[in-house]
Each structure stands twice: as structure tokens, then as C-alpha cells.
PQR file with spaces between the fields and no chain letter, atoms N, CA, C, O and H, PARSE charges and radii, in Angstrom:
ATOM       1  N    UNK     1      -9.256   12.033    3.450 -0.4000 1.5000
ATOM       2  CA   UNK     1     -10.113   11.027    4.004 -0.0000 2.0000
ATOM       3  C    UNK     1      -9.419    9.660    3.882  0.5500 1.7000
ATOM       4  O    UNK     1      -8.848    9.342    2.839 -0.5500 1.4000
ATOM       5  N    UNK     2      -9.472    8.875    4.927 -0.4000 1.5000
ATOM       6  CA   UNK     2      -8.836    7.556    4.928 -0.0000 2.0000
ATOM       7  C    UNK     2      -9.764    6.510    5.541  0.5500 1.7000
ATOM       8  O    UNK     2     -10.716    6.825    6.255 -0.5500 1.4000
ATOM       9  H    UNK     2      -9.936    9.133    5.774  0.4000 1.0000
ATOM      10  N    UNK     3      -9.449    5.269    5.234 -0.4000 1.5000
ATOM      11  CA   UNK     3     -10.057    4.144    5.902 -0.0000 2.0000
ATOM      12  C    UNK     3      -8.902    3.365    6.521  0.5500 1.7000
ATOM      13  O    UNK     3      -7.749    3.591    6.154 -0.5500 1.4000
ATOM      14  H    UNK     3      -8.675    5.014    4.654  0.4000 1.0000
ATOM      15  N    UNK     4      -9.176    2.474    7.427 -0.4000 1.5000
ATOM      16  CA   UNK     4      -8.089    1.721    8.053 -0.0000 2.0000
ATOM      17  C    UNK     4      -8.136    0.264    7.634  0.5500 1.7000
ATOM      18  O    UNK     4      -9.193   -0.303    7.359 -0.5500 1.4000
ATOM      19  H    UNK     4     -10.113    2.290    7.725  0.4000 1.0000
ATOM      20  N    UNK     5      -6.941   -0.319    7.595 -0.4000 1.5000
ATOM      21  CA   UNK     5      -6.776   -1.715    7.202 -0.0000 2.0000
ATOM      22  C    UNK     5      -5.782   -2.341    8.178  0.5500 1.7000
ATOM      23  O    UNK     5      -4.772   -1.722    8.510 -0.5500 1.4000
ATOM      24  H    UNK     5      -6.082    0.142    7.818  0.4000 1.0000
ATOM      25  N    UNK     6      -6.053   -3.548    8.636 -0.4000 1.5000
ATOM      26  CA   UNK     6      -5.148   -4.256    9.551 -0.0000 2.0000
ATOM      27  C    UNK     6      -4.454   -5.362    8.765  0.5500 1.7000
ATOM      28  O    UNK     6      -5.102   -6.198    8.136 -0.5500 1.4000
ATOM      29  H    UNK     6      -6.874   -4.051    8.366  0.4000 1.0000
ATOM      30  N    UNK     7      -3.131   -5.349    8.812 -0.4000 1.5000
ATOM      31  CA   UNK     7      -2.346   -6.300    8.029 -0.0000 2.0000
ATOM      32  C    UNK     7      -2.360   -7.700    8.628  0.5500 1.7000
ATOM      33  O    UNK     7      -2.617   -7.893    9.817 -0.5500 1.4000
ATOM      34  H    UNK     7      -2.605   -4.669    9.323  0.4000 1.0000
ATOM      35  N    UNK     8      -2.074   -8.672    7.760 -0.4000 1.5000
ATOM      36  CA   UNK     8      -1.857  -10.043    8.190 -0.0000 2.0000
ATOM      37  C    UNK     8      -0.374  -10.352    8.028  0.5500 1.7000
ATOM      38  O    UNK     8       0.320   -9.667    7.277 -0.5500 1.4000
ATOM      39  H    UNK     8      -1.866   -8.515    6.795  0.4000 1.0000
ATOM      40  N    UNK     9       0.109  -11.353    8.708 -0.4000 1.5000
ATOM      41  CA   UNK     9       1.535  -11.702    8.698 -0.0000 2.0000
ATOM      42  C    UNK     9       2.019  -11.961    7.271  0.5500 1.7000
ATOM      43  O    UNK     9       1.433  -12.749    6.528 -0.5500 1.4000
ATOM      44  H    UNK     9      -0.455  -11.909    9.319  0.4000 1.0000
ATOM      45  N    UNK    10       3.111  -11.271    6.908 -0.4000 1.5000
ATOM      46  CA   UNK    10       3.760  -11.499    5.626 -0.0000 2.0000
ATOM      47  C    UNK    10       3.154  -10.759    4.451  0.5500 1.7000
ATOM      48  O    UNK    10       3.602  -10.940    3.319 -0.5500 1.4000
ATOM      49  H    UNK    10       3.587  -10.631    7.511  0.4000 1.0000
ATOM      50  N    UNK    11       2.154   -9.936    4.685 -0.4000 1.5000
ATOM      51  CA   UNK    11       1.527   -9.184    3.607 -0.0000 2.0000
ATOM      52  C    UNK    11       2.514   -8.170    3.031  0.5500 1.7000
ATOM      53  O    UNK    11       3.378   -7.662    3.744 -0.5500 1.4000
ATOM      54  H    UNK    11       1.790   -9.788    5.605  0.4000 1.0000
ATOM      55  N    UNK    12       2.382   -7.886    1.764 -0.4000 1.5000
ATOM      56  CA   UNK    12       3.239   -6.905    1.090 -0.0000 2.0000
ATOM      57  C    UNK    12       2.434   -5.633    0.817  0.5500 1.7000
ATOM      58  O    UNK    12       1.204   -5.661    0.776 -0.5500 1.4000
ATOM      59  H    UNK    12       1.680   -8.299    1.185  0.4000 1.0000
ATOM      60  N    UNK    13       3.146   -4.516    0.632 -0.4000 1.5000
ATOM      61  CA   UNK    13       2.500   -3.239    0.340 -0.0000 2.0000
ATOM      62  C    UNK    13       1.655   -3.327   -0.931  0.5500 1.7000
ATOM      63  O    UNK    13       0.541   -2.807   -0.978 -0.5500 1.4000
ATOM      64  H    UNK    13       4.145   -4.492    0.665  0.4000 1.0000
ATOM      65  N    UNK    14       2.187   -3.982   -1.956 -0.4000 1.5000
ATOM      66  CA   UNK    14       1.430   -4.069   -3.202 -0.0000 2.0000
ATOM      67  C    UNK    14       0.187   -4.948   -3.057  0.5500 1.7000
ATOM      68  O    UNK    14      -0.813   -4.727   -3.741 -0.5500 1.4000
ATOM      69  H    UNK    14       3.093   -4.405   -1.918  0.4000 1.0000
ATOM      70  N    UNK    15       0.247   -5.937   -2.176 -0.4000 1.5000
ATOM      71  CA   UNK    15      -0.929   -6.777   -1.925 -0.0000 2.0000
ATOM      72  C    UNK    15      -2.015   -5.976   -1.206  0.5500 1.7000
ATOM      73  O    UNK    15      -3.203   -6.155   -1.476 -0.5500 1.4000
ATOM      74  H    UNK    15       1.060   -6.116   -1.621  0.4000 1.0000
ATOM      75  N    UNK    16      -1.613   -5.101   -0.298 -0.4000 1.5000
ATOM      76  CA   UNK    16      -2.577   -4.235    0.382 -0.0000 2.0000
ATOM      77  C    UNK    16      -3.231   -3.301   -0.641  0.5500 1.7000
ATOM      78  O    UNK    16      -4.445   -3.095   -0.611 -0.5500 1.4000
ATOM      79  H    UNK    16      -0.648   -4.956   -0.079  0.4000 1.0000
ATOM      80  N    UNK    17      -2.419   -2.735   -1.548 -0.4000 1.5000
ATOM      81  CA   UNK    17      -2.958   -1.858   -2.590 -0.0000 2.0000
ATOM      82  C    UNK    17      -3.920   -2.620   -3.495  0.5500 1.7000
ATOM      83  O    UNK    17      -4.941   -2.073   -3.911 -0.5500 1.4000
ATOM      84  H    UNK    17      -1.433   -2.903   -1.572  0.4000 1.0000
ATOM      85  N    UNK    18      -3.607   -3.868   -3.802 -0.4000 1.5000
ATOM      86  CA   UNK    18      -4.495   -4.688   -4.622 -0.0000 2.0000
ATOM      87  C    UNK    18      -5.847   -4.866   -3.930  0.5500 1.7000
ATOM      88  O    UNK    18      -6.897   -4.754   -4.562 -0.5500 1.4000
ATOM      89  H    UNK    18      -2.777   -4.312   -3.464  0.4000 1.0000
ATOM      90  N    UNK    19      -5.808   -5.141   -2.636 -0.4000 1.5000
ATOM      91  CA   UNK    19      -7.057   -5.318   -1.886 -0.0000 2.0000
ATOM      92  C    UNK    19      -7.840   -4.012   -1.775  0.5500 1.7000
ATOM      93  O    UNK    19      -9.066   -4.002   -1.884 -0.5500 1.4000
ATOM      94  H    UNK    19      -4.954   -5.231   -2.122  0.4000 1.0000
ATOM      95  N    UNK    20      -7.124   -2.914   -1.556 -0.4000 1.5000
ATOM      96  CA   UNK    20      -7.791   -1.631   -1.340 -0.0000 2.0000
ATOM      97  C    UNK    20      -8.316   -1.010   -2.630  0.5500 1.7000
ATOM      98  O    UNK    20      -9.424   -0.474   -2.666 -0.5500 1.4000
ATOM      99  H    UNK    20      -6.128   -2.922   -1.467  0.4000 1.0000
ATOM     100  N    UNK    21      -7.505   -1.089   -3.696 -0.4000 1.5000
ATOM     101  CA   UNK    21      -7.829   -0.367   -4.918 -0.0000 2.0000
ATOM     102  C    UNK    21      -8.008   -1.257   -6.144  0.5500 1.7000
ATOM     103  O    UNK    21      -8.474   -0.797   -7.185 -0.5500 1.4000
ATOM     104  H    UNK    21      -6.606   -1.524   -3.666  0.4000 1.0000
ATOM     105  N    UNK    22      -7.637   -2.534   -6.020 -0.4000 1.5000
ATOM     106  CA   UNK    22      -7.689   -3.404   -7.190 -0.0000 2.0000
ATOM     107  C    UNK    22      -6.513   -3.223   -8.118  0.5500 1.7000
ATOM     108  O    UNK    22      -6.506   -3.759   -9.226 -0.5500 1.4000
ATOM     109  H    UNK    22      -7.258   -2.908   -5.174  0.4000 1.0000
ATOM     110  N    UNK    23      -5.502   -2.462   -7.674 -0.4000 1.5000
ATOM     111  CA   UNK    23      -4.318   -2.184   -8.496 -0.0000 2.0000
ATOM     112  C    UNK    23      -3.081   -2.200   -7.603  0.5500 1.7000
ATOM     113  O    UNK    23      -2.916   -1.310   -6.769 -0.5500 1.4000
ATOM     114  H    UNK    23      -5.508   -2.027   -6.774  0.4000 1.0000
ATOM     115  N    UNK    24      -2.212   -3.193   -7.761 -0.4000 1.5000
ATOM     116  CA   UNK    24      -1.038   -3.265   -6.890 -0.0000 2.0000
ATOM     117  C    UNK    24      -0.072   -2.098   -7.044  0.5500 1.7000
ATOM     118  O    UNK    24       0.681   -1.805   -6.115 -0.5500 1.4000
ATOM     119  H    UNK    24      -2.346   -3.917   -8.438  0.4000 1.0000
ATOM     120  N    UNK    25      -0.074   -1.428   -8.186 -0.4000 1.5000
ATOM     121  CA   UNK    25       0.843   -0.304   -8.400 -0.0000 2.0000
ATOM     122  C    UNK    25       0.458    0.929   -7.584  0.5500 1.7000
ATOM     123  O    UNK    25       1.192    1.917   -7.594 -0.5500 1.4000
ATOM     124  H    UNK    25      -0.686   -1.666   -8.941  0.4000 1.0000
ATOM     125  N    UNK    26      -0.663    0.896   -6.886 -0.4000 1.5000
ATOM     126  CA   UNK    26      -1.130    2.043   -6.106 -0.0000 2.0000
ATOM     127  C    UNK    26      -0.550    2.079   -4.690  0.5500 1.7000
ATOM     128  O    UNK    26      -1.063    2.798   -3.832 -0.5500 1.4000
ATOM     129  H    UNK    26      -1.259    0.093   -6.878  0.4000 1.0000
ATOM     130  N    UNK    27       0.500    1.322   -4.442 -0.4000 1.5000
ATOM     131  CA   UNK    27       1.069    1.226   -3.087 -0.0000 2.0000
ATOM     132  C    UNK    27       1.704    2.515   -2.598  0.5500 1.7000
ATOM     133  O    UNK    27       1.784    2.726   -1.388 -0.5500 1.4000
ATOM     134  H    UNK    27       0.917    0.738   -5.138  0.4000 1.0000
ATOM     135  N    UNK    28       2.162    3.394   -3.501 -0.4000 1.5000
ATOM     136  CA   UNK    28       2.861    4.618   -3.080 -0.0000 2.0000
ATOM     137  C    UNK    28       2.006    5.504   -2.186  0.5500 1.7000
ATOM     138  O    UNK    28       2.507    6.055   -1.206 -0.5500 1.4000
ATOM     139  H    UNK    28       2.097    3.222   -4.484  0.4000 1.0000
ATOM     140  N    UNK    29       0.733    5.649   -2.505 -0.4000 1.5000
ATOM     141  CA   UNK    29      -0.151    6.470   -1.677 -0.0000 2.0000
ATOM     142  C    UNK    29      -0.348    5.896   -0.292  0.5500 1.7000
ATOM     143  O    UNK    29      -0.484    6.636    0.682 -0.5500 1.4000
ATOM     144  H    UNK    29       0.326    5.201   -3.301  0.4000 1.0000
ATOM     145  N    UNK    30      -0.362    4.568   -0.203 -0.4000 1.5000
ATOM     146  CA   UNK    30      -0.512    3.912    1.097 -0.0000 2.0000
ATOM     147  C    UNK    30       0.753    4.111    1.928  0.5500 1.7000
ATOM     148  O    UNK    30       0.679    4.395    3.124 -0.5500 1.4000
ATOM     149  H    UNK    30      -0.251    3.966   -0.994  0.4000 1.0000
ATOM     150  N    UNK    31       1.907    3.960    1.293 -0.4000 1.5000
ATOM     151  CA   UNK    31       3.170    4.196    2.005 -0.0000 2.0000
ATOM     152  C    UNK    31       3.235    5.641    2.502  0.5500 1.7000
ATOM     153  O    UNK    31       3.615    5.888    3.646 -0.5500 1.4000
ATOM     154  H    UNK    31       1.967    3.729    0.322  0.4000 1.0000
ATOM     155  N    UNK    32       2.866    6.591    1.647 -0.4000 1.5000
ATOM     156  CA   UNK    32       2.912    8.008    2.024 -0.0000 2.0000
ATOM     157  C    UNK    32       1.968    8.324    3.181  0.5500 1.7000
ATOM     158  O    UNK    32       2.260    9.197    3.998 -0.5500 1.4000
ATOM     159  H    UNK    32       2.556    6.390    0.718  0.4000 1.0000
ATOM     160  N    UNK    33       0.852    7.628    3.253 -0.4000 1.5000
ATOM     161  CA   UNK    33      -0.136    7.877    4.318 -0.0000 2.0000
ATOM     162  C    UNK    33       0.251    7.232    5.641  0.5500 1.7000
ATOM     163  O    UNK    33      -0.422    7.431    6.652 -0.5500 1.4000
ATOM     164  H    UNK    33       0.615    6.919    2.589  0.4000 1.0000
ATOM     165  N    UNK    34       1.338    6.456    5.637 -0.4000 1.5000
ATOM     166  CA   UNK    34       1.773    5.732    6.840 -0.0000 2.0000
ATOM     167  C    UNK    34       3.263    5.931    7.080  0.5500 1.7000
ATOM     168  O    UNK    34       4.028    4.968    7.042 -0.5500 1.4000
ATOM     169  H    UNK    34       1.885    6.294    4.815  0.4000 1.0000
ATOM     170  N    UNK    35       3.686    7.168    7.327 -0.4000 1.5000
ATOM     171  CA   UNK    35       5.123    7.466    7.434 -0.0000 2.0000
ATOM     172  C    UNK    35       5.824    6.786    8.609  0.5500 1.7000
ATOM     173  O    UNK    35       7.047    6.655    8.590 -0.5500 1.4000
ATOM     174  H    UNK    35       3.065    7.951    7.359  0.4000 1.0000
ATOM     175  N    UNK    36       5.098    6.358    9.612 -0.4000 1.5000
ATOM     176  CA   UNK    36       5.730    5.718   10.768 -0.0000 2.0000
ATOM     177  C    UNK    36       5.885    4.209   10.607  0.5500 1.7000
ATOM     178  O    UNK    36       6.492    3.556   11.456 -0.5500 1.4000
ATOM     179  H    UNK    36       4.104    6.465    9.628  0.4000 1.0000
ATOM     180  N    UNK    37       5.344    3.651    9.528 -0.4000 1.5000
ATOM     181  CA   UNK    37       5.459    2.210    9.281 -0.0000 2.0000
ATOM     182  C    UNK    37       6.706    1.969    8.440  0.5500 1.7000
ATOM     183  O    UNK    37       6.827    2.538    7.355 -0.5500 1.4000
ATOM     184  H    UNK    37       4.851    4.182    8.838  0.4000 1.0000
ATOM     185  N    UNK    38       7.637    1.140    8.912 -0.4000 1.5000
ATOM     186  CA   UNK    38       8.857    0.869    8.141 -0.0000 2.0000
ATOM     187  C    UNK    38       8.529    0.227    6.789  0.5500 1.7000
ATOM     188  O    UNK    38       7.630   -0.608    6.680 -0.5500 1.4000
ATOM     189  H    UNK    38       7.539    0.678    9.793  0.4000 1.0000
ATOM     190  N    UNK    39       9.275    0.636    5.774 -0.4000 1.5000
ATOM     191  CA   UNK    39       9.112    0.046    4.445 -0.0000 2.0000
ATOM     192  C    UNK    39       9.965   -1.216    4.403  0.5500 1.7000
ATOM     193  O    UNK    39      11.182   -1.160    4.227 -0.5500 1.4000
ATOM     194  H    UNK    39      10.005    1.314    5.863  0.4000 1.0000
ATOM     195  N    UNK    40       9.311   -2.331    4.566 -0.4000 1.5000
ATOM     196  CA   UNK    40       9.974   -3.629    4.561 -0.0000 2.0000
ATOM     197  C    UNK    40       9.324   -4.494    3.486  0.5500 1.7000
ATOM     198  O    UNK    40       8.203   -4.213    3.065 -0.5500 1.4000
ATOM     199  H    UNK    40       8.322   -2.376    4.710  0.4000 1.0000
ATOM     200  N    UNK    41      10.017   -5.546    3.036 -0.4000 1.5000
ATOM     201  CA   UNK    41       9.425   -6.409    2.012 -0.0000 2.0000
ATOM     202  C    UNK    41       8.108   -7.044    2.444  0.5500 1.7000
ATOM     203  O    UNK    41       7.192   -7.193    1.635 -0.5500 1.4000
ATOM     204  H    UNK    41      10.928   -5.774    3.379  0.4000 1.0000
ATOM     205  N    UNK    42       8.014   -7.411    3.699 -0.4000 1.5000
ATOM     206  CA   UNK    42       6.791   -8.039    4.226 -0.0000 2.0000
ATOM     207  C    UNK    42       6.411   -7.336    5.530  0.5500 1.7000
ATOM     208  O    UNK    42       7.266   -6.972    6.338 -0.5500 1.4000
ATOM     209  H    UNK    42       8.758   -7.290    4.356  0.4000 1.0000
ATOM     210  N    UNK    43       5.112   -7.159    5.704 -0.4000 1.5000
ATOM     211  CA   UNK    43       4.606   -6.484    6.894 -0.0000 2.0000
ATOM     212  C    UNK    43       4.263   -7.486    7.991  0.5500 1.7000
ATOM     213  O    UNK    43       3.888   -8.624    7.711 -0.5500 1.4000
ATOM     214  H    UNK    43       4.418   -7.454    5.048  0.4000 1.0000
ATOM     215  N    UNK    44       4.395   -7.056    9.220 -0.4000 1.5000
ATOM     216  CA   UNK    44       4.001   -7.889   10.359 -0.0000 2.0000
ATOM     217  C    UNK    44       2.481   -7.871   10.486  0.5500 1.7000
ATOM     218  O    UNK    44       1.815   -6.991    9.941 -0.5500 1.4000
ATOM     219  H    UNK    44       4.700   -6.131    9.447  0.4000 1.0000
ATOM     220  N    UNK    45       1.949   -8.828   11.193 -0.4000 1.5000
ATOM     221  CA   UNK    45       0.507   -8.890   11.437 -0.0000 2.0000
ATOM     222  C    UNK    45       0.086   -7.806   12.426  0.5500 1.7000
ATOM     223  O    UNK    45       0.833   -7.466   13.343 -0.5500 1.4000
ATOM     224  H    UNK    45       2.489   -9.543   11.636  0.4000 1.0000
ATOM     225  N    UNK    46      -1.103   -7.276   12.233 -0.4000 1.5000
ATOM     226  CA   UNK    46      -1.680   -6.352   13.194 -0.0000 2.0000
ATOM     227  C    UNK    46      -1.322   -4.897   13.028  0.5500 1.7000
ATOM     228  O    UNK    46      -1.683   -4.085   13.879 -0.5500 1.4000
ATOM     229  H    UNK    46      -1.710   -7.552   11.488  0.4000 1.0000
ATOM     230  N    UNK    47      -0.626   -4.533   11.967 -0.4000 1.5000
ATOM     231  CA   UNK    47      -0.315   -3.123   11.735 -0.0000 2.0000
ATOM     232  C    UNK    47      -1.569   -2.455   11.185  0.5500 1.7000
ATOM     233  O    UNK    47      -2.174   -2.935   10.226 -0.5500 1.4000
ATOM     234  H    UNK    47      -0.332   -5.193   11.275  0.4000 1.0000
ATOM     235  N    UNK    48      -1.948   -1.352   11.799 -0.4000 1.5000
ATOM     236  CA   UNK    48      -3.109   -0.598   11.323 -0.0000 2.0000
ATOM     237  C    UNK    48      -2.605    0.434   10.317  0.5500 1.7000
ATOM     238  O    UNK    48      -1.870    1.358   10.666 -0.5500 1.4000
ATOM     239  H    UNK    48      -1.458   -0.962   12.578  0.4000 1.0000
ATOM     240  N    UNK    49      -3.016    0.258    9.064 -0.4000 1.5000
ATOM     241  CA   UNK    49      -2.603    1.167    7.998 -0.0000 2.0000
ATOM     242  C    UNK    49      -3.735    2.120    7.652  0.5500 1.7000
ATOM     243  O    UNK    49      -4.903    1.732    7.626 -0.5500 1.4000
ATOM     244  H    UNK    49      -3.614   -0.492    8.780  0.4000 1.0000
ATOM     245  N    UNK    50      -3.378    3.368    7.386 -0.4000 1.5000
ATOM     246  CA   UNK    50      -4.325    4.335    6.845 -0.0000 2.0000
ATOM     247  C    UNK    50      -4.330    4.174    5.335  0.5500 1.7000
ATOM     248  O    UNK    50      -3.284    4.274    4.694 -0.5500 1.4000
ATOM     249  H    UNK    50      -2.429    3.683    7.407  0.4000 1.0000
ATOM     250  N    UNK    51      -5.498    3.925    4.768 -0.4000 1.5000
ATOM     251  CA   UNK    51      -5.639    3.756    3.326 -0.0000 2.0000
ATOM     252  C    UNK    51      -6.390    4.980    2.795  0.5500 1.7000
ATOM     253  O    UNK    51      -7.576    5.153    3.075 -0.5500 1.4000
ATOM     254  H    UNK    51      -6.347    3.844    5.289  0.4000 1.0000
ATOM     255  N    UNK    52      -5.690    5.837    2.022 -0.4000 1.5000
ATOM     256  CA   UNK    52      -6.368    7.011    1.481 -0.0000 2.0000
ATOM     257  C    UNK    52      -7.512    6.615    0.564  0.5500 1.7000
ATOM     258  O    UNK    52      -7.397    5.677   -0.226 -0.5500 1.4000
ATOM     259  H    UNK    52      -4.726    5.697    1.794  0.4000 1.0000
ATOM     260  N    UNK    53      -8.608    7.335    0.676 -0.4000 1.5000
ATOM     261  CA   UNK    53      -9.730    7.123   -0.227 -0.0000 2.0000
ATOM     262  C    UNK    53      -9.481    8.023   -1.429  0.5500 1.7000
ATOM     263  O    UNK    53      -9.445    9.248   -1.312 -0.5500 1.4000
ATOM     264  H    UNK    53      -8.701    8.096    1.317  0.4000 1.0000
ATOM     265  N    UNK    54      -9.309    7.391   -2.589 -0.4000 1.5000
ATOM     266  CA   UNK    54      -8.980    8.138   -3.805 -0.0000 2.0000
ATOM     267  C    UNK    54      -9.914    7.712   -4.930  0.5500 1.7000
ATOM     268  O    UNK    54     -10.561    6.667   -4.871 -0.5500 1.4000
ATOM     269  H    UNK    54      -9.338    6.396   -2.684  0.4000 1.0000
ATOM     270  N    UNK    55      -9.960    8.549   -5.945 -0.4000 1.5000
ATOM     271  CA   UNK    55     -10.740    8.217   -7.126 -0.0000 2.0000
ATOM     272  C    UNK    55      -9.923    7.295   -8.007  0.5500 1.7000
ATOM     273  O    UNK    55      -8.700    7.424   -8.067 -0.5500 1.4000
ATOM     274  H    UNK    55      -9.434    9.398   -5.992  0.4000 1.0000
ATOM     275  N    UNK    56     -10.572    6.372   -8.689 -0.4000 1.5000
ATOM     276  CA   UNK    56      -9.901    5.393   -9.532 -0.0000 2.0000
ATOM     277  C    UNK    56      -8.961    6.018  -10.557  0.5500 1.7000
ATOM     278  O    UNK    56      -7.897    5.461  -10.827 -0.5500 1.4000
ATOM     279  H    UNK    56     -11.565    6.268   -8.641  0.4000 1.0000
ATOM     280  N    UNK    57      -9.322    7.148  -11.127 -0.4000 1.5000
ATOM     281  CA   UNK    57      -8.498    7.728  -12.182 -0.0000 2.0000
ATOM     282  C    UNK    57      -7.205    8.354  -11.667  0.5500 1.7000
ATOM     283  O    UNK    57      -6.350    8.724  -12.472 -0.5500 1.4000
ATOM     284  H    UNK    57     -10.186    7.601  -10.908  0.4000 1.0000
ATOM     285  N    UNK    58      -7.037    8.484  -10.357 -0.4000 1.5000
ATOM     286  CA   UNK    58      -5.808    9.073   -9.821 -0.0000 2.0000
ATOM     287  C    UNK    58      -4.782    8.014   -9.397  0.5500 1.7000
ATOM     288  O    UNK    58      -3.703    8.363   -8.917 -0.5500 1.4000
ATOM     289  H    UNK    58      -7.732    8.183   -9.703  0.4000 1.0000
ATOM     290  N    UNK    59      -5.103    6.730   -9.568 -0.4000 1.5000
ATOM     291  CA   UNK    59      -4.184    5.658   -9.203 -0.0000 2.0000
ATOM     292  C    UNK    59      -3.167    5.452  -10.306  0.5500 1.7000
ATOM     293  O    UNK    59      -3.532    5.303  -11.472 -0.5500 1.4000
ATOM     294  H    UNK    59      -5.979    6.447   -9.958  0.4000 1.0000
ATOM     295  N    UNK    60      -1.888    5.444   -9.944 -0.4000 1.5000
ATOM     296  CA   UNK    60      -0.841    5.197  -10.922 -0.0000 2.0000
ATOM     297  C    UNK    60      -0.872    3.740  -11.347  0.5500 1.7000
ATOM     298  O    UNK    60      -0.999    2.839  -10.518 -0.5500 1.4000
ATOM     299  H    UNK    60      -1.592    5.565   -8.996  0.4000 1.0000
ATOM     300  N    UNK    61      -0.754    3.519  -12.646 -0.4000 1.5000
ATOM     301  CA   UNK    61      -0.748    2.150  -13.144 -0.0000 2.0000
ATOM     302  C    UNK    61       0.487    1.884  -14.002  0.5500 1.7000
ATOM     303  O    UNK    61       0.502    0.911  -14.756 -0.5500 1.4000
ATOM     304  H    UNK    61      -0.650    4.251  -13.320  0.4000 1.0000
ATOM     305  N    UNK    62       1.499    2.703  -13.911 -0.4000 1.5000
ATOM     306  CA   UNK    62       2.707    2.561  -14.709 -0.0000 2.0000
ATOM     307  C    UNK    62       3.366    1.212  -14.420  0.5500 1.7000
ATOM     308  O    UNK    62       3.766    0.942  -13.287 -0.5500 1.4000
ATOM     309  H    UNK    62       1.486    3.494  -13.299  0.4000 1.0000
ATOM     310  N    UNK    63       3.475    0.384  -15.429 -0.4000 1.5000
ATOM     311  CA   UNK    63       4.069   -0.947  -15.267 -0.0000 2.0000
ATOM     312  C    UNK    63       5.538   -0.865  -14.874  0.5500 1.7000
ATOM     313  O    UNK    63       6.086   -1.837  -14.356 -0.5500 1.4000
ATOM     314  H    UNK    63       3.150    0.603  -16.349  0.4000 1.0000
ATOM     315  N    UNK    64       6.179    0.256  -15.105 -0.4000 1.5000
ATOM     316  CA   UNK    64       7.598    0.403  -14.766 -0.0000 2.0000
ATOM     317  C    UNK    64       7.833    0.712  -13.288  0.5500 1.7000
ATOM     318  O    UNK    64       8.968    0.636  -12.819 -0.5500 1.4000
ATOM     319  H    UNK    64       5.733    1.046  -15.526  0.4000 1.0000
ATOM     320  N    UNK    65       6.780    1.058  -12.549 -0.4000 1.5000
ATOM     321  CA   UNK    65       6.941    1.370  -11.128 -0.0000 2.0000
ATOM     322  C    UNK    65       7.370    0.121  -10.355  0.5500 1.7000
ATOM     323  O    UNK    65       6.785   -0.953  -10.495 -0.5500 1.4000
ATOM     324  H    UNK    65       5.857    1.120  -12.930  0.4000 1.0000
ATOM     325  N    UNK    66       8.387    0.293   -9.555 -0.4000 1.5000
ATOM     326  CA   UNK    66       8.828   -0.788   -8.691 -0.0000 2.0000
ATOM     327  C    UNK    66       8.667   -0.361   -7.248  0.5500 1.7000
ATOM     328  O    UNK    66       8.896    0.804   -6.922 -0.5500 1.4000
ATOM     329  H    UNK    66       8.862    1.166   -9.441  0.4000 1.0000
ATOM     330  N    UNK    67       8.276   -1.278   -6.372 -0.4000 1.5000
ATOM     331  CA   UNK    67       8.206   -0.922   -4.960 -0.0000 2.0000
ATOM     332  C    UNK    67       9.614   -0.630   -4.434  0.5500 1.7000
ATOM     333  O    UNK    67      10.593   -1.145   -4.973 -0.5500 1.4000
ATOM     334  H    UNK    67       8.089   -2.225   -6.636  0.4000 1.0000
ATOM     335  N    UNK    68       9.722    0.182   -3.396 -0.4000 1.5000
ATOM     336  CA   UNK    68      11.044    0.573   -2.884 -0.0000 2.0000
ATOM     337  C    UNK    68      11.943   -0.620   -2.551  0.5500 1.7000
ATOM     338  O    UNK    68      13.161   -0.525   -2.696 -0.5500 1.4000
ATOM     339  H    UNK    68       8.926    0.601   -2.957  0.4000 1.0000
ATOM     340  N    UNK    69      11.371   -1.727   -2.113 -0.4000 1.5000
ATOM     341  CA   UNK    69      12.195   -2.869   -1.732 -0.0000 2.0000
ATOM     342  C    UNK    69      12.704   -3.653   -2.935  0.5500 1.7000
ATOM     343  O    UNK    69      13.482   -4.592   -2.768 -0.5500 1.4000
ATOM     344  H    UNK    69      10.381   -1.804   -1.996  0.4000 1.0000
ATOM     345  N    UNK    70      12.274   -3.282   -4.164 -0.4000 1.5000
ATOM     346  CA   UNK    70      12.780   -3.946   -5.370 -0.0000 2.0000
ATOM     347  C    UNK    70      13.683   -3.032   -6.190  0.5500 1.7000
ATOM     348  O    UNK    70      14.175   -3.428   -7.247 -0.5500 1.4000
ATOM     349  H    UNK    70      11.641   -2.519   -4.300  0.4000 1.0000
ATOM     350  N    UNK    71      13.901   -1.821   -5.713 -0.4000 1.5000
ATOM     351  CA   UNK    71      14.734   -0.864   -6.469 -0.0000 2.0000
ATOM     352  C    UNK    71      16.188   -1.119   -6.234  0.5500 1.7000
ATOM     353  O    UNK    71      17.035   -0.416   -6.785 -0.5500 1.4000
ATOM     354  H    UNK    71      13.502   -1.498   -4.854  0.4000 1.0000
């Protein structure tokens, strides 16, 4: 099950995760649900992202996780 989110200019994957789940480290599930969206440091405006609906306890919160663009 997913919901949709439309990006604004310059938004980051972790910022979308923060808005969707309240946890920026949860960006991996959003990236996985949107395989056709390029993984870039900043997103363009108007991209429709699929945001998986998940339970709070399944969100990764590992402080060591880095987004792909920071690895």
C-alpha cells in the first residue's frame, strides 16, 4: 500500500522521509518504491513519489545510515 507525494524544487530524499514518517533515516523504503526516479542529491519539483505505508516500528533509525549520495 502506498500514498503519493509531489516534490518541491530542491527537496532531498531524507527530507521527504522526514515529512512522511517523521524520521529522515527512512529514505531507503521511499527510494526502493520509486525505481524510475534518479537518485540525485536534490529532487526536481513535481516528481510524484510513491510513499510506502509502513508501521513505525519497521523504520530504520540507525544513525550510521548514509544516503547514497553521501557514501
